[in-house]
C-alpha positions in Angstrom: 0.0 0.0 0.0 1.3 3.4 -1.0 0.2 6.2 1.3 0.7 9.7 -0.1 -0.1 13.3 0.4 -1.9 13.3 -2.9 -2.3 17.1 -3.0 1.2 17.4 -4.3 2.6 14.0 -5.2 1.9 11.3 -7.8 2.5 7.6 -7.6 3.6 5.5 -10.6 2.7 1.8 -11.0 1.3 1.5 -7.4 -1.0 -1.5 -6.9 -2.9 0.5 -4.3 -2.9 4.2 -3.5 -4.4 5.7 -0.4 -5.0 9.5 -0.4 -4.6 11.5 2.7 -6.7 14.5 1.5 -10.1 14.8 -0.1 -10.5 15.9 -3.7 -11.0 14.7 -7.3 -8.8 11.8 -8.5 -6.9 12.6 -11.8 -4.8 10.5 -14.1 -2.7 11.1 -17.1 -0.4 8.9 -19.2 -0.8 5.3 -20.3 0.1 2.1 -18.5 3.7 2.3 -17.1 3.7 6.1 -17.5 0.4 6.7 -15.8 0.5 9.2 -13.0 -2.3 9.6 -10.4 -2.9 12.6 -8.2 -5.7 14.4 -6.4 -6.8 17.9 -7.0 -8.1 19.7 -3.9 -9.9 23.0 -3.3 -7.1 24.1 -0.9 -6.2 27.7 -1.4 -2.6 27.3 -0.4 -0.2 26.0 -3.0 2.1 23.1 -2.0 5.3 23.0 -4.2 6.5 20.0 -6.0 9.3 19.3 -8.4 8.9 20.6 -12.0 5.9 22.8 -11.2 5.7 26.0 -13.3 5.0 28.9 -10.9 4.7 32.7 -11.0 6.7 34.3 -8.2 7.1 37.8 -6.8 10.6 38.8 -5.8 10.6 39.9 -2.1 14.3 40.1 -1.4 17.4 40.8 -3.6 20.7 39.4 -2.4 24.2 39.4 -4.0 23.8 35.8 -5.4 20.1 35.0 -5.0 16.6 36.2 -4.7 13.8 35.3 -2.2 10.5 34.7 -4.1 6.9 34.5 -2.9 5.2 31.7 -4.8 2.1 31.7 -2.6 3.3 28.7 -0.6 3.9 28.4 3.2 7.5 29.4 2.8 9.4 31.7 0.4 11.4 30.1 -2.3 15.0 30.6 -3.3 16.1 31.6 -6.8 19.8 31.6 -7.7 20.9 34.7 -9.6 22.7 32.4 -12.1 19.7 30.0 -12.6 18.9 31.5 -16.0 19.9 30.1 -19.4 23.0 31.9 -20.5 23.6 33.8 -17.2 27.1 34.3 -15.9 28.6 36.2 -13.0 29.3 39.1 -15.4 25.9 39.1 -17.2 22.9 38.1 -15.2 19.3 39.4 -14.7 18.9 42.4 -12.4 15.5 41.6 -10.8 14.1 44.2 -8.5 11.8 43.8 -5.5 8.3 43.3 -6.7 9.4 41.9 -10.1 7.3 39.0 -11.4 9.2 35.9 -12.6 8.1 32.7 -14.3 10.0 29.7 -12.8 9.9 26.0 -12.3 10.4 24.3 -9.0 13.5 22.1 -8.8 13.4 21.2 -5.1 10.6 21.0 -2.6 10.6 19.5 0.9 8.7 20.1 4.0 12.0 20.7 5.9 13.6 23.2 3.5 12.5 26.3 1.5 11.6 25.4 -2.2 14.3 26.1 -4.8 13.5 27.6 -8.2 15.2 27.9 -11.6 14.5 29.9 -14.7 16.6 27.5 -16.8 14.9 25.3 -19.4 14.1 21.7 -18.6 15.8 18.8 -20.4 13.0 18.5 -23.0 12.4 22.3 -23.5 13.9 24.6 -26.1 16.8 26.6 -24.5 17.0 30.4 -25.3 19.4 32.7 -23.4 17.7 35.0 -21.0 19.0 38.1 -22.7 16.9 37.4 -25.8 13.7 37.6 -23.8 12.4 34.6 -25.7 12.9 31.9 -23.1 10.0 30.0 -21.6 11.0 31.1 -18.1 12.3 34.5 -16.8 11.0 37.9 -15.8 7.5 38.9 -16.8 7.6 42.6 -17.7 4.5 44.8 -18.0 1.3 42.8 -18.4 -1.2 42.0 -15.6 -1.1 39.3 -13.0 -4.2 37.9 -11.2 -5.0 34.9 -9.1 -7.3 32.0 -9.8 -8.2 28.7 -7.9 -5.4 26.1 -8.1 -7.7 23.7 -10.0 -8.6 26.3 -12.6 -4.9 27.1 -13.1 -4.2 23.5 -14.0 -7.2 23.5 -16.4 -5.7 26.5 -18.2 -2.4 24.7 -18.5 -3.9 21.8 -20.5 -2.8 21.5 -24.1 -5.4 23.1 -26.4 -7.4 24.6 -23.5 -10.7 25.7 -25.2 -10.8 29.0 -23.3 -7.4 30.1 -24.4 -7.9 28.7 -27.9 -11.1 30.7 -28.3 -9.5 33.9 -27.1 -6.4 33.4 -29.2 -8.4 33.3 -32.3 -9.6 36.8 -31.7 -6.9 38.6 -29.6 -3.1 38.5 -29.8 -1.6 37.9 -26.4 1.1 36.3 -24.3 0.2 34.3 -21.2 2.1 32.6 -18.3 0.2 30.2 -16.0 1.5 29.0 -12.7 0.1 25.9 -10.9 0.3 28.1 -7.8 -2.8 29.9 -8.9 -1.3 32.9 -10.6 -1.9 34.0 -14.2 0.0 36.7 -16.1 -1.3 38.1 -19.5 0.0 40.8 -21.8 -1.6 41.9 -25.0 -0.8 44.7 -27.5 -2.4 47.4 -25.3 -3.9 47.8 -21.9 -7.5 47.6 -23.0 -7.0 44.3 -24.7 -5.1 42.9 -21.7 -8.0 43.9 -19.4 -10.6 42.3 -21.8 -8.6 39.1 -21.6 -8.4 39.1 -17.8 -12.2 39.7 -17.6 -13.0 36.9 -20.0 -10.7 34.4 -18.3 -12.1 35.2 -14.8 -15.7 35.0 -16.0 -15.1 31.7 -17.8 -14.8 29.9 -14.5 -18.5 30.0 -13.9 -19.7 29.7 -17.5 -20.7 26.8 -19.8 -18.8 26.4 -23.1 -21.8 27.9 -25.0 -22.1 31.0 -22.7 -18.3 31.6 -22.9 -18.5 31.6 -26.7 -21.2 34.1 -26.6 -19.1 36.3 -24.2 -16.1 36.1 -26.6 -18.3 37.1 -29.5 -19.6 40.1 -27.6 -16.1 41.1 -26.6 -14.5 40.7 -30.0 -15.8 44.0 -31.5 -14.2 45.8 -28.5 -10.7 44.6 -29.3 -8.3 47.2 -30.5 -6.5 45.8 -33.6 -2.9 46.8 -34.0 
């Protein structure tokens, strides 16, 4: 019997899994690669390895940053944990800066550790290009959503984002810690996006399509 805190851990190939918290059972993958976990309604995020998160810099040191990722403890981000960073050329994040990271270490006995370097299966682009998957999130607008909804938005071909993307040009970063950052070509379009995403949580697919159709004429084309 495998007993897990299923809020933040998955078990592979277990004959029996016992969850320690209530929630919806989820699975992905096939056979040997299948992972099982439980999604809960808890508002506090519990970090686990490889999670993509949006953090807020709360302290700036000589060699690292403290980052608020909406968990019980602040996370640590090394100043060189960016693709292409060196002691001579590295990001100069200020307090209050937003940063998109992934968790590389999480333990109940230690503060989480973050990185803005690409994972082994991700395309690597130096941080100075501004084209990397992870890094600082300049401008734009950040807002919070329930943890379960954040995971829904992260699904490939999420219907909400697909529908919006067909009508509005935008960039988006989604953290499993319940934070979403969006940026469009202007402030009005960005706020329209935020409004649509937030309202979609309580709408049926048909109602959401009607909302997007009503919003589309308001978009400023550039």
